[in-house]
Structure formats: structure tokens, C-alpha cells
N, C-alpha and C positions, 0 to 999 in steps of 0.2 A: 566697542563704541556703543553697541545697542544697549548694554547694561547701564550706561550712563543716562539713558533716557527712560529706563524702566520706572514706572510709578509716577512720571510727570503728569500724564493725562489724568490719572486717578487723583493726584494731588489737586490739580486745577479744578476738576469736577467737584471735589469735596469742598473747596473754597466757594465756588460759584453757586452750588446748590445749598450751602449752609449746613452740611453735615455728612457723615459717612453713610448713613442709611439712604439718603436721597441720592448720593453719588452712586451707591451700589445699584439702586433702581435704574438710574439713568444708563449705567454701563452694563446692566444685566449681570451683575456680580453679586456675591453674598456680602453682607456687611463685614464679615470676618476677613474676606479676601481684600476688601478695601483697606481695612485696618492694617493687615499684614503688609500690603504694598506701601502704605505710608511709613510704616515702621522700618522697612528695608531702605526706603529712600532717606529717611532721617539717619539711619546708621551709615549709609554710604557718604552722606554729606557731613556727618559729624555734628549736626545741630538738631534742636527740637523745632519742628515747624508748627506744631499746634500745642496750645494749652488744653489739656483734656480734663473734663470732670465726668461724673457718671451720666450727665444729661447733655452737656454741650461741648463743642470744640471751638476754639477761637485761635486765630493766628498769633504766633509770637512775632517779635520784631524781625527776626531772621526770616520767619515764614512769610511775612508781608513783603519783604524785599525780594525773596526768591519768587514769590507769586507774580510780582510785577514784571520780573525778567521773563518768566515762563510765558506770560500772556503775550508779551511783545514777540517772543520767539515763535509761538504758535500762530500769531497773526501773520508773521512773515512767511511761515510754511503754508498757511492757507492762501495767502496772496500768490505764492509761487504756484500752487496747485491750480488756482483759478486762472492764472495767466497761461499755464500749459493747456488747460482745458479749452480756453478761448482760442488758442493757436490751433489746436487740433479740431476745433468745432465739434467735439464729441462730448455728449452729455453723460457724465459718469459720476459715481459717488452717491452719497445720501442727501436727501432733501426732506427736512422735517417741517411740516406746515401745520399751523394752528388755524382752525376754522370755527366760526359760530355753528351751533348744532344744526338748526334747520336750514339756514342759508347755505351752509357748507354742504349738507346732504343733497339739497335739491338743485343748487346752482353751481357751486364751485367744484365739488368733488367729481362730477361727471367730466368736467374739463380736465382736471388733473389726472384722472384715470386714463383719459385718451392720450394725454401728454406722456404718461408712463409707458403706454403701449407703443408709442413711437420711438422710445429710447430704452432699449433692453438692458443697458448697463446702469440705468438709474435705479437707486433704491428710494422708494417713496414711502414716507410715513405721514399719515394724516391723523391729527388729533382733534376731536370735536369737543368744544367747551364754550359756554357763554360767559365764563368769567374772564376778566381782563388779565391775561397771562403776561408774565415778564419774559419777553423773547430771549433775552440774554441769559437770565438766571435759569430759565427752563429749557434752554438749549434748542430753540427753534431758529430755523433759517429764514422763515417767512411766516406772516400771518395775514389773514383777510379780516378786516374790521369794518363794521357798519357804524355810521354816525360820526359825530365830531371827534377829531383826534386831539390828544393832549399836546403839550408843548415840549415833550421830551426831546432833548438834543441828541440822544443816542440812537435815534431811529430815523430812517428815511421812509417816505411814503409816495405812492403813485395812485392817483384816482383811477378807478376801474370802471365804474358805472354809477348812474343815478337811478334809484328805484323809487317810483312814486307810490304813495299810499292811498288807500281807498276807504271811504265810509261805506259800509255795506250792511245788509240784513237779508233774511230769507223772505221769499214771496209770502209765506204764511204769516210771518211776523208783520209785514207791512199791511197785509189784508186785515189783520186783527187790530193793529195799533195805528195805522196810518204812517205817512212819511213826515219826518221833521223838515221844516222849511227854513229854520233859523237856528242859531246857537241857543237861543232861549228855549226853543222847543225841545232840546235834548233833555232838559230836566223832567219832561213828561214821559220819557222813555226808559226802558231797561237798557243798560249798557254792559258790555263785556270788556273788562279791563285787565291789561297786563300788569301784574303786581309781583314784585320780587323784593325780598329783604325789607318788607314794610314800606315799600316805595312804589307808587303807581306811575306808569309811563304817561306823560302828558300827550294829549292829542293836539294836532295842528290843523285847524279847520278855518275856512274863510268867514269873515263877518259880512255885514251888509255891503261894505265897500269893496269886498274882495280881498282885503288884507288877511293874511294868515295869523291866527291868534293861538297862543298856547293855552290849552284848557286842562285844568286838573279835574279829571272826571272821577266822580265817586260812584261806587256801585256795591251792591251786595254780592256780585258775582266777580270774583277775582281769581286769576290764574297766572302761573308763571311759565306757561307754554303757549306759544302763538298758535300752534296747530290745534290744541284743545279749544282755544278761543274760536278758531274758524269752524270747528266741528259744532260748538255750542251755537254759533250763529246759524249754521245750517239747520240745527234743531229748532230754530225759532225762539231762542232764549233772549235775544236782544240785538242792539246795534253793535257793530265792531268796527274798529279802525285798524286795518291790517295792510301789510305789504302786498302789492299787486302780484308779485311772483308766487306768493303762497296761495292766493285765492283765484288765480286765473282760471284754473280748470273747473273750479266750483262755479265761477261766473259763466263759463262756457256751457256748463251742464245745466244752468238754470237753477242751481241750488242756492245761489246768492244773487242779489241785485246790487249793483253799484249805485250809490246815491250821489247827487250833486255833481254829475258828470260835466255840467256846463260851467263849473266854478273852478277857481285855482285850486291846485292840489299840492300838498306838501310832498317833498321827495327826500329820501335818505341817501347820502353819498356812501359809496363803498370804496375802500382803499386796500391796496397791498402795502404792508409795512415790513421793514426788515432792518436788522442792526446795521449801523454805520460801519462801513468797511472800505478799505482802500480799493479792493478789487471785488466786485460782485461776481460770484461764480456763474459760469454760463448756465448751469442747471437752474439757478434761481432766476437769472435774467430772462431765460426763455419761458419759464413757468409764469412769470409776471406778464410777459408778452402774450402768452396764450390766454390768460385770464382777461387781460385788457381787450383782446380781440373777440373772444367768444362770449363773455358775459353780456355785452349789449345785445347780442342776438337772442338772448333768452328773456329780454325785458320789453315791456311796453312802457315807454317813458314819456 
């Protein structure tokens, strides 16, 4: 019976990752081992599952039909495992989580490390990236995301926390250049801008009525790392608009000063997102609960 299922996981990974090489990386196998597993599966089934060229692999009609049945079968197996896990109330198995780099390092990872210490049979994998990964294609059980979510129907989401953002500068900068009192004043100041892929992050600051306005801030100083921006602000290089969780310690140490504290502040929502499934595994559900409980304790909102 076991031989009948040999190669199925490899086949599904090869389809969902888009190639043998990526499937090999996901499964910690060599590309040759993936190719041989697919070949043995095709021989046993008596059909070709992939059209192969020197550069690409694409599903045949038989391959597409077999893949759809395999996915349904695997989903049923996962649902069964999740149900048993919930009945036992025992956290077991692998949990792969995608996190934003800085927010993950400073805010989410400590919570998930503590969660893993509580459950010795849990296998925890944390991956840090600021790119918008595809949870399903990249094989993640859960992701933490900041900002507005898209309209994808394949994902569920739960709000975790709201993090306010602060306009700030160093005491030395303010002594030399003064404090801006209005949006118009910003044009007279140096600013430190988050810039990635030729795109600058807009600032949300209050106008004279207190309404938050989206501002496209231009600057000669552009960085694609928020921590570098915070360090540049401490060095007195300009005004910065940063998440409070990142600069809290610098504010407490007097290295930075928060401006406009008596005015409305923008906030960024943080969410846990996960692929739609009939049964959410206990290990995922309790990890989300831990994040939702502990993250607000780390924020001044």
C-alpha cells in the first residue's frame, strides 16, 4: 500500500512550486531525486504527468486531473490530522510562518519562540522576508502582515494589533533646524524616506483640521531598511516617520524626540493570515491566539 503513495508528495510540490528545482529545495532533496520520484510515479501510473523541456515542466491533461485528486486527498488527510490534534489538545507537527523582517525579529518572533518552548513536539520554522509571499505556493501555514490586505479569497485573516506611527527627529537636529509646525513646514526640512523598487512610502500626517493626509515625501536620503532610517534620524540627518515599536527604546533613551504628540496619529494594522482550510490545525490556531494576546502588550497604541 505504501508504494502506491510514493512520489505523491513530491509530485504535488513540483506542481505547486512550479518546477523540480523548487520542489527539491522545499523537500530538502536533490533535483535528481525529485525527477526520479516523478519518473517512478509516472511508470507506476502508466501515464506522463509532465511535459518536459530543458527549461520548463508543465502538466499534461492526465497530470492535471491527477493533481486535482491528490490535492483533495491531501486536504482530507490534513483535516483528519487537525481533528485528531484538536481532540488530543496536543500541539505536534510542523508550523511554517512567514514574517516581515524587522517586525518579525523584534515583535513576533519572541512570542513564537516562547510558544515553541511550551510545546516540545512542535517543529517551528520562521522565515523572514519583506516581499509579499504566496502562502500556498511557498508552503507556509501562517504569515504575519502589516498594512492593508488584498482581496484574495484563498486566505483568512485575523487582526492582531494596531501600531501607531510617529514623526520624530534627534534633539541635535531640532536644535539646529527647529521643529516643523505644519505640513507646509516639512518642505524646509531634511527627511528620511523609506524607498523600495523606485517607490517611496507615503507618510500619513495631520493637517490643520486634524485630518490625516497622505503625503508623497521627496528626499535625497532614501533607504529600504527602516532600522537604517531610525539610525540616520538618531545621527541628526533629518525627520523620520517610523513605527513606534521600532523607535520606542530610542525615544526612552532620549536619542529621538516624538513630534506632534498632541495631534492625531496614523496607525498600521497587523494581521495573521493563513490559507483557507476546513480545519485549522491546533498548532496554527494556538500560535495565532498567542500573537493576538501578546502583541498588544508590546505596543503603545
